[in-house]
N, C-alpha and C positions, 0 to 999 in steps of 0.2 A: 326389508328385507327379513325372511320373517322365516324362526331356526324351530324347531319340530324335528319330530323322529316320529317314522315312522313301525305302527304296530302290529303285529301279524298275526290270524288264527285261524284256526280249523274249526267248520263245523259240518255236525254230516257228509265229511270229505271233501265240503267245500274248503276254499283257502278266502282268506281276507284279509284286506289293508287295509289300516284307517290310520291316516296322519294324525297326530294328536298335535297342533303348541305347546312349547316348551313357556313360550313368552307368553300371558295373554296382557301383561299390564307395562309401559313405561317402564322400560329396564335402568336400571343405579347401580355402581358400584357402590359397594362396603367393604372400609378397610376392618380390619379386628385383629387386635394386639388379645395375647391373653399374657397374663398376668400381678404382679404383683405388685406393691404404692408405686406405679410408673405415672411420673413426671404428664397428669392430660396437656397440661399450660407447654410446655415446652414441643410436647409432641404434633400439636394440631401447631404450630408457630410455622417447626422444619413445614408441615405438608405443605402450608399457604406459601412459605416464601419455595416450594416447587413450582409456584403458576411462574411461569418468567413473564417477566414484565418491563420495559425500557429501562424503566427511572433503577440504580440500587446504590445506597449511600452513599459510596462513597467512590471519585475518580478517578482517575490515573495519574497517578502523581502526590494522594493521599497519605500520610502516615500514618497507620494501622498497626498492630500489634494483630497478631495472625498463632493458631491454637495447634505449637508441631509437643502436643503433650502439657504445655505451660504457654501461657501468652508470651511472645517473642515479636519484641521493632518487626516492624518491615515496614514497606510505603508497596501501596500497585503498581504493579508495572501494566497490566492489562485488562478488560475487563472482557463476560462471557468469550474465552480461552477453552475452545475444546472439549464445548461443556460447560465447565467452573463457571461461574460467579466472576472469583475473580484470581487472577495470580500475583502473589505479595513476592517480593525479593527480601529477603532476610539483611536486616544488617548486623551479617555475619564477615569471615573470614574470606567466605568464600562465594559469599553474597547469592543464598541457597534457596531457590525457587519453589515457594510453593504456592498451592490448589484451595481455596475457600471451597468448598462443591453450590453452597445458598448461600444466600443474604443475610446469616442472623449470628448473632455474638456467641453462639458457641463456638465456630470457626474464626470467624475474625470481627472485632469492632472496635471500633473510633481513641486514640491514644488520650489516656487519663492527660 
C-alpha cells in the first residue's frame, strides 16, 4: 500500500493534479520521550516487556509480591488475564485481586 497526497495547481488556466508519495523508504515507528532525568533503562525494559511471549517469569500458584503503592505478598492466580500478564490475589482479609499489566519488577517481583 502506498501513502501519499494529491497536490493541485493551476497554470495558465489549466488545472494539474499530481500524486506525491509521502513515504519514499521503509516506514518505522519511533517513540520520543521528552523530560529531564528519565530512567532510560526502565523505559526500555517496560517496552520490551510489552512484547507478548509465551514465557512469563511466574506460574499460577507462585508466591510473589505485587506493587500496590508498596510491595504486598500475594499469589499468582491467573496469567494473561484480560490482557494483563498476571492476576494476583493478595494475602489480605478480603483476598483482593490486583493485576500486573506487564512482567517487570516494577509491578510484580519474586518474594524474598
